[in-house]
C-alpha positions as CSV (number, residue, x, y, z in Angstrom):
1,M,0.9,0.0,-0.5
2,A,1.1,3.4,-0.7
3,D,2.3,5.8,2.2
4,L,0.2,7.8,3.1
5,R,1.9,9.7,5.4
6,T,2.4,14.0,5.2
7,N,4.5,16.1,6.3
8,L,3.3,20.0,6.3
9,A,6.4,22.4,7.2
10,G,7.2,19.9,10.3
11,I,4.2,19.0,10.9
12,K,3.4,15.5,11.0
13,S,0.5,13.2,10.1
14,P,-0.7,9.0,9.4
15,N,-2.5,10.8,6.4
16,P,-3.2,14.1,4.5
17,F,-7.0,14.0,5.8
18,W,-7.7,16.5,8.9
19,L,-10.5,18.4,9.7
20,A,-10.7,22.0,10.1
21,S,-11.5,24.2,12.6
22,A,-15.3,24.1,12.7
23,P,-18.1,22.9,14.9
24,P,-16.2,19.4,14.3
25,T,-13.5,20.5,16.2
26,N,-15.1,21.9,19.4
27,S,-13.9,19.9,21.3
28,G,-11.5,16.7,22.9
29,Y,-14.6,14.5,22.8
30,Q,-15.1,15.1,19.3
31,V,-11.4,15.3,17.9
32,Q,-11.1,12.2,20.1
33,R,-13.6,10.3,17.9
34,A,-12.6,11.4,15.4
35,F,-8.8,10.2,15.6
36,E,-10.7,6.7,16.7
37,A,-12.3,6.8,13.3
38,G,-9.4,7.4,11.5
39,W,-9.0,11.2,11.4
40,G,-5.1,12.3,10.3
41,G,-4.8,15.3,12.1
42,A,-7.7,18.6,13.8
43,V,-7.4,21.8,13.2
44,W,-9.0,22.8,17.0
45,K,-12.0,25.2,16.8
46,T,-10.7,28.5,16.5
47,L,-9.1,30.2,20.5
48,G,-9.5,33.2,22.1
49,D,-11.5,35.5,24.3
50,P,-14.8,33.3,24.1
51,I,-17.8,34.7,22.8
52,L,-21.7,34.0,22.9
53,N,-23.2,32.4,19.4
54,V,-26.7,33.2,18.5
55,S,-29.2,30.7,18.0
56,A,-30.0,30.3,15.0
57,R,-26.9,29.6,13.0
58,F,-26.8,27.2,10.1
59,A,-28.5,26.9,7.1
60,A,-28.2,24.5,3.5
61,I,-28.9,24.9,0.0
62,S,-29.7,21.8,-1.8
63,F,-29.6,21.6,-5.3
64,N,-31.7,19.0,-7.3
65,G,-31.8,16.2,-5.3
66,Q,-27.9,17.3,-3.7
67,R,-28.8,17.8,0.0
68,V,-26.3,20.1,1.4
69,A,-24.2,21.6,-1.9
70,G,-23.8,24.6,0.1
71,F,-23.5,25.5,3.5
72,N,-23.5,28.5,5.4
73,N,-22.7,29.9,9.2
74,I,-23.1,32.4,11.5
75,E,-21.0,30.5,14.2
76,L,-18.4,32.6,15.8
77,I,-15.5,31.4,17.6
78,T,-15.2,28.9,20.6
79,D,-17.6,29.6,23.4
80,R,-16.1,27.9,25.7
81,P,-13.5,29.0,28.1
82,L,-10.1,28.7,27.3
83,D,-9.0,26.8,29.7
84,V,-11.0,23.9,29.4
85,N,-10.3,23.4,25.7
86,L,-6.2,23.7,26.5
87,K,-6.6,21.0,29.1
88,E,-8.8,18.9,26.4
89,I,-6.4,19.8,24.3
90,Y,-3.3,18.3,26.0
91,E,-5.0,15.1,27.1
92,T,-6.1,14.6,23.5
93,K,-2.8,15.1,22.4
94,K,-1.3,12.5,24.9
95,R,-4.0,9.9,24.1
96,F,-2.8,10.2,20.2
97,P,0.5,11.7,20.1
98,N,0.7,10.5,16.3
99,H,-1.8,13.2,15.8
100,A,-1.4,16.3,14.4
101,I,-3.5,18.3,16.0
102,I,-2.9,22.5,15.4
103,A,-5.0,24.9,17.4
104,S,-6.6,27.8,15.7
105,L,-6.2,31.2,17.2
106,M,-8.1,34.5,16.3
107,M,-6.8,37.6,18.6
108,E,-7.6,41.4,18.2
109,P,-4.2,43.2,16.8
110,K,-1.9,43.6,19.7
111,Q,1.4,42.3,19.8
112,E,1.3,41.4,23.6
113,K,-2.4,39.7,23.4
114,W,-0.7,37.2,20.3
115,H,2.7,36.6,22.6
116,E,0.0,35.1,25.5
117,L,-2.2,33.5,23.4
118,V,0.7,31.7,21.3
119,K,2.5,30.3,24.7
120,R,-0.2,29.2,26.4
121,V,-1.6,27.3,23.8
122,E,1.9,25.8,23.3
123,D,2.5,24.7,26.6
124,V,-0.2,22.1,26.2
125,G,1.3,20.1,23.7
126,V,0.1,21.3,20.0
127,D,1.7,20.5,16.6
128,G,0.9,24.1,15.3
129,L,-0.9,26.7,15.0
130,E,-3.1,27.6,12.5
131,L,-3.9,31.9,12.8
132,N,-7.5,32.4,11.8
133,F,-7.4,35.6,9.1
134,G,-10.3,34.0,7.3
135,C,-13.5,34.1,9.2
136,P,-15.9,36.7,7.6
137,H,-18.8,37.4,10.3
138,G,-19.1,38.5,13.7
139,M,-16.0,37.9,14.7
140,A,-14.6,40.3,11.6
141,E,-16.7,43.1,12.6
142,R,-14.5,43.4,16.2
143,G,-11.3,43.5,13.7
144,M,-10.1,40.3,13.4
145,G,-10.8,37.4,11.5
146,S,-11.1,38.4,8.1
147,A,-11.5,41.8,8.9
148,S,-7.6,41.5,9.1
149,G,-7.0,39.1,6.5
150,Q,-7.7,41.1,3.8
151,V,-5.8,43.8,4.5
152,P,-1.8,42.7,3.7
153,A,0.0,44.9,5.9
154,L,-1.9,43.5,9.1
155,V,-1.6,39.7,8.1
156,E,2.2,39.9,7.6
157,Q,2.4,42.0,11.0
158,Q,0.5,39.7,13.3
159,T,1.8,36.3,11.5
160,Y,5.9,38.0,12.5
161,W,3.8,38.8,15.9
162,V,3.2,35.2,16.4
163,K,6.4,33.9,14.8
164,E,8.5,36.7,17.9
165,V,7.1,33.8,20.4
166,A,5.6,30.7,18.4
167,K,7.8,27.2,19.2
168,T,6.0,25.2,16.9
169,P,4.9,25.8,13.0
170,V,2.6,28.4,12.5
171,I,0.1,28.4,9.2
172,V,-1.8,31.5,8.1
173,K,-5.5,30.7,7.0
174,L,-6.7,33.6,4.5
175,T,-10.3,35.1,3.7
176,P,-11.6,34.2,-0.2
177,N,-13.6,37.7,0.5
178,I,-10.5,39.6,-1.6
179,T,-9.8,40.1,-5.1
180,D,-6.3,38.7,-5.0
181,I,-5.4,35.7,-2.8
182,T,-2.1,35.9,-3.3
183,A,-1.3,39.2,-2.0
184,T,-2.1,38.0,1.7
185,A,0.0,34.5,0.5
186,E,3.0,36.6,0.2
187,A,2.4,38.6,2.8
188,A,2.0,35.8,5.3
189,C,4.8,34.5,4.2
190,N,7.2,38.4,4.5
191,G,5.4,37.8,8.2
192,G,7.8,34.3,8.0
193,A,4.5,32.2,8.2
194,D,5.4,28.3,7.5
195,A,2.7,27.4,6.1
196,I,-0.8,29.3,4.0
197,S,-3.9,27.1,4.4
198,M,-6.9,28.1,2.8
199,I,-9.7,29.0,2.1
200,N,-12.1,29.9,4.4
201,T,-15.8,31.0,4.1
202,I,-17.2,33.3,1.6
203,N,-19.8,36.3,2.4
204,S,-23.2,35.0,1.8
205,L,-26.9,35.0,2.8
206,M,-28.3,32.2,2.2
207,G,-31.9,32.8,1.0
208,V,-35.4,34.5,2.4
209,D,-38.4,32.8,3.3
210,L,-41.3,33.8,0.5
211,D,-43.8,33.6,3.6
212,T,-42.1,35.6,6.5
213,W,-39.2,37.1,4.6
214,N,-37.5,36.5,7.3
215,T,-33.5,35.6,6.2
216,I,-32.2,32.2,6.5
217,P,-31.5,32.0,9.0
218,H,-32.2,34.1,10.9
219,V,-32.5,35.6,14.8
220,A,-35.9,36.9,15.7
221,G,-36.3,38.3,13.3
222,K,-33.3,39.0,11.8
223,G,-30.4,38.3,10.0
224,A,-26.7,39.1,8.9
225,H,-24.8,37.3,6.2
226,G,-22.3,34.2,7.5
227,G,-19.3,32.0,5.9
228,Y,-20.1,30.1,2.6
229,C,-18.5,26.6,2.1
230,G,-19.7,23.4,1.2
231,P,-19.2,21.5,-2.1
232,A,-21.0,24.3,-4.4
233,V,-17.1,26.1,-3.0
234,K,-14.8,24.0,-5.1
235,P,-13.5,25.5,-8.0
236,I,-13.3,29.0,-5.6
237,A,-11.2,27.5,-3.0
238,L,-9.3,25.5,-6.6
239,N,-8.4,28.4,-8.1
240,M,-7.4,30.2,-5.1
241,V,-4.6,27.2,-3.9
242,A,-3.4,27.2,-7.6
243,E,-2.8,30.5,-8.0
244,C,-0.9,30.5,-4.7
245,A,0.6,27.5,-5.4
246,R,2.5,28.8,-8.8
247,H,3.3,32.0,-7.2
248,A,6.6,32.7,-7.2
249,N,7.0,34.3,-3.8
250,I,4.2,31.5,-2.7
251,N,7.5,29.0,-1.5
252,V,5.4,27.4,2.1
253,P,3.5,24.4,2.1
254,I,-1.3,24.8,1.2
255,S,-2.8,22.8,3.8
256,G,-6.3,22.9,0.9
257,I,-9.7,23.5,2.8
258,G,-13.1,24.2,0.2
259,G,-15.7,22.0,-0.7
260,I,-13.5,18.7,-0.4
261,S,-16.2,15.9,-0.1
262,N,-14.7,12.5,-1.0
263,W,-11.2,11.3,-1.4
264,Q,-11.1,12.0,-5.1
265,D,-11.7,16.2,-4.4
266,A,-8.9,15.2,-2.3
267,V,-6.6,14.7,-4.8
268,E,-7.3,17.0,-6.6
269,F,-6.5,19.9,-4.6
270,M,-3.0,17.4,-3.5
271,L,-2.0,17.9,-7.6
272,M,-2.5,21.5,-7.7
273,G,0.2,22.4,-4.7
274,A,-1.7,21.3,-1.5
275,T,0.1,19.0,0.9
276,G,-3.0,18.1,2.9
277,V,-6.2,19.0,3.2
278,Q,-9.1,20.1,5.8
279,I,-12.5,19.2,5.5
280,C,-15.9,20.4,7.4
281,T,-18.8,20.5,5.5
282,A,-19.1,16.7,4.2
283,A,-17.7,15.9,8.0
284,M,-20.9,17.3,9.6
285,H,-23.5,15.9,6.7
286,H,-22.6,12.4,7.4
287,G,-19.9,11.9,10.3
288,F,-16.7,11.1,11.0
289,R,-16.4,7.6,9.6
290,I,-16.4,8.8,6.3
291,V,-12.7,9.2,6.2
292,E,-13.0,5.5,5.9
293,D,-13.5,5.7,2.1
294,M,-11.2,8.2,1.3
295,I,-8.7,6.8,3.1
296,E,-9.6,3.5,1.3
297,G,-10.5,5.8,-2.2
298,L,-7.0,7.4,-2.2
299,S,-4.8,4.2,-1.1
300,H,-6.4,2.3,-4.2
301,Y,-5.7,5.6,-6.6
302,L,-2.0,5.7,-5.3
303,D,-1.4,1.8,-5.6
304,G,-3.6,1.6,-9.4
305,K,-1.3,4.1,-10.8
306,G,1.6,2.6,-9.2
307,I,2.7,5.7,-6.7
308,K,5.0,4.6,-3.4
309,S,4.0,7.6,-1.4
310,V,1.0,10.6,-1.4
311,S,4.1,12.8,-1.1
312,E,4.9,12.2,-4.8
313,I,1.5,13.8,-6.4
314,I,1.6,17.2,-4.8
315,G,1.4,20.0,-7.2
316,K,1.9,17.5,-10.4
317,S,-1.0,20.0,-12.4
318,V,0.8,23.2,-11.5
319,P,2.8,23.3,-13.8
320,K,-0.6,22.5,-16.2
321,Y,-2.4,25.9,-15.0
322,S,-1.9,29.1,-16.4
323,D,-2.6,32.1,-18.2
324,W,-5.5,32.8,-20.7
325,G,-3.0,34.4,-22.8
326,N,-0.7,30.9,-23.0
327,L,-3.3,29.2,-24.0
328,D,-2.7,27.5,-27.9
329,L,-4.8,29.2,-30.2
330,N,-4.7,26.6,-32.9
331,Y,-5.9,23.8,-30.6
332,N,-9.3,22.4,-31.2
333,I,-11.6,19.9,-30.4
334,V,-15.3,18.6,-31.9
335,A,-18.4,17.0,-30.4
336,K,-19.4,13.3,-31.5
337,I,-22.4,12.1,-30.1
338,N,-22.4,8.4,-29.9
339,T,-26.0,7.8,-32.0
340,D,-26.3,4.2,-30.0
341,V,-26.0,5.7,-26.4
342,C,-27.9,8.7,-27.5
343,I,-32.0,8.6,-25.8
344,N,-32.5,11.4,-27.9
345,C,-33.2,14.3,-25.6
346,N,-32.3,16.9,-27.3
347,K,-31.3,18.9,-24.7
348,C,-27.8,19.5,-26.3
349,H,-29.7,20.7,-29.2
350,I,-31.7,23.2,-27.5
351,A,-28.7,24.4,-25.1
352,C,-26.7,24.3,-28.7
353,E,-29.1,26.0,-30.6
354,D,-30.6,28.6,-28.0
355,T,-26.8,29.4,-26.6
356,S,-24.1,28.3,-28.3
357,H,-23.4,27.7,-31.7
358,Q,-26.3,26.0,-33.5
359,C,-24.3,22.7,-35.0
360,I,-26.1,20.6,-33.9
361,D,-28.7,19.2,-36.6
362,M,-31.9,17.2,-35.7
363,L,-31.8,14.3,-39.0
364,T,-33.9,11.5,-40.0
365,N,-32.3,7.7,-41.0
366,E,-34.1,5.8,-44.2
367,N,-35.6,4.1,-41.5
368,G,-38.1,6.8,-39.8
369,E,-35.7,7.3,-37.3
370,G,-34.4,10.5,-35.6
371,Y,-30.5,11.3,-34.6
372,L,-28.9,14.4,-33.9
373,K,-25.3,15.0,-35.5
374,V,-22.9,17.5,-35.1
375,R,-22.1,19.7,-37.8
376,E,-18.0,20.1,-37.2
377,E,-17.0,22.5,-39.5
378,D,-19.5,24.5,-37.7
379,C,-18.1,23.4,-33.9
380,V,-16.2,25.6,-31.8
381,G,-15.3,22.7,-29.0
382,C,-17.1,24.9,-26.3
383,N,-18.6,21.2,-24.1
384,L,-22.2,22.4,-23.7
385,C,-23.6,19.4,-25.5
386,S,-21.3,17.3,-23.3
387,I,-22.5,19.4,-19.8
388,V,-25.8,18.9,-20.2
389,C,-26.3,15.5,-21.2
390,P,-27.7,13.4,-19.1
391,V,-26.5,10.1,-20.8
392,D,-22.7,8.5,-20.0
393,G,-20.8,8.1,-22.9
394,A,-23.1,10.0,-25.7
395,I,-21.1,12.5,-26.6
396,D,-17.4,12.3,-26.7
397,M,-15.2,16.2,-27.0
398,V,-12.6,14.9,-29.3
399,A,-9.7,16.7,-30.6
400,I,-8.9,16.5,-34.0
401,P,-5.7,17.2,-36.5
402,N,-4.4,21.1,-37.3
403,E,-1.6,21.6,-39.0
404,L,-1.2,24.5,-37.8
405,P,1.8,25.3,-35.1
406,A,0.9,26.5,-31.7
407,M,0.2,29.6,-30.7
408,T,-0.6,31.3,-27.5
409,W,-2.5,34.6,-27.8
410,N,0.3,36.2,-26.3
411,E,2.6,35.1,-29.2
412,R,0.5,36.3,-32.0
413,Q,0.8,39.8,-29.8
414,S,4.3,40.0,-30.0
415,A,4.5,38.5,-33.8
416,L,1.8,41.1,-34.5
417,S,4.6,44.2,-32.2
418,L,7.6,42.5,-34.0
419,A,5.8,43.0,-37.3
420,A,4.6,47.0,-37.1
421,E,7.6,47.7,-35.8
422,C,9.1,46.1,-39.3
423,K,6.9,47.9,-41.4
424,I,8.1,51.4,-39.5
425,D,11.3,50.9,-39.9
426,S,11.2,49.6,-43.6
427,H,9.1,53.2,-44.3
428,K,12.1,55.1,-42.7
């Protein structure tokens, strides 16, 4: 079997699956149950000055029969005394010495406050610290969470303060509620971060009840924006991980977070640069034992590819991720409809005819039976037909031979500029 052990900036774990800082890691009882189920690590629910939470605090979107396609919460950091949390962290680490326990921390931007919190937490034997600069609700209104995480200078300064006294690796958790996450990731690196984690939740309002006109969720008839997570945010999170992984000035490991629901999602994040992953919504939806399927699936995947260690796949897809201007303009694919598989639902025809390039014809064969056919000369390879098709294998997107050499938009612009310069010179 492949070796699933990971090492994130010195934090060792028996596998890459960690529970993210959230309700599932609120207590020693929960974290110990998670470790018994097979989770490799856990980021303890954020510690700081205890707060008061509200009721209700969760909401979810179900889509096309899938429950909890997206999840929203207005819950804040721990509402349990720091001493109680520290005692349970100590007991949990003593019982599970080989599992990673990372303490998520949040504090107002004051050097002495950070120093005090870090020292107290490290005294109970945590393997690392995660600085929560991402929480978008409640705490942000107090100048913490994403209020700090959206300002690169504050991210750098507070990371530096923590590094002044920290003896364990420091992970900086970044907010996605920003134009360019690489700016704050670079600031964290400049402050001395040993690793970064992303993404925290996205600002969101889950919905409005059409009968009462209350927001969803609401607290005595009033609502507030919350943090959005779950499967729906995975593409956003994957992009942000990839952007940081390919950035020249971000040279620290990444802990990937955001919509990871199974082992396949985890592999995607690791291929795009994550050393390991953190999971929350899937555990809240299905319970801690989902990690068994994740471990088994990842093991079979690696064994099937002849890969001896999960660390070998980290970042392997990063070189394939680039800017639009570096894509080959002369590469072409077309859709091919497999009539023996097609059920003639006509979804592809409708989508193409109404919203794409009108290149799928409805024809009739010699037996009077209807079938669909793509006019390849008019197909632009947009993929829409294969996306809306409800039958696997009914539509293939096939690359077609091209005699033209590869040419990117950047190369084309350079060639046009050079031609213009040559024309000017010839006139001179």
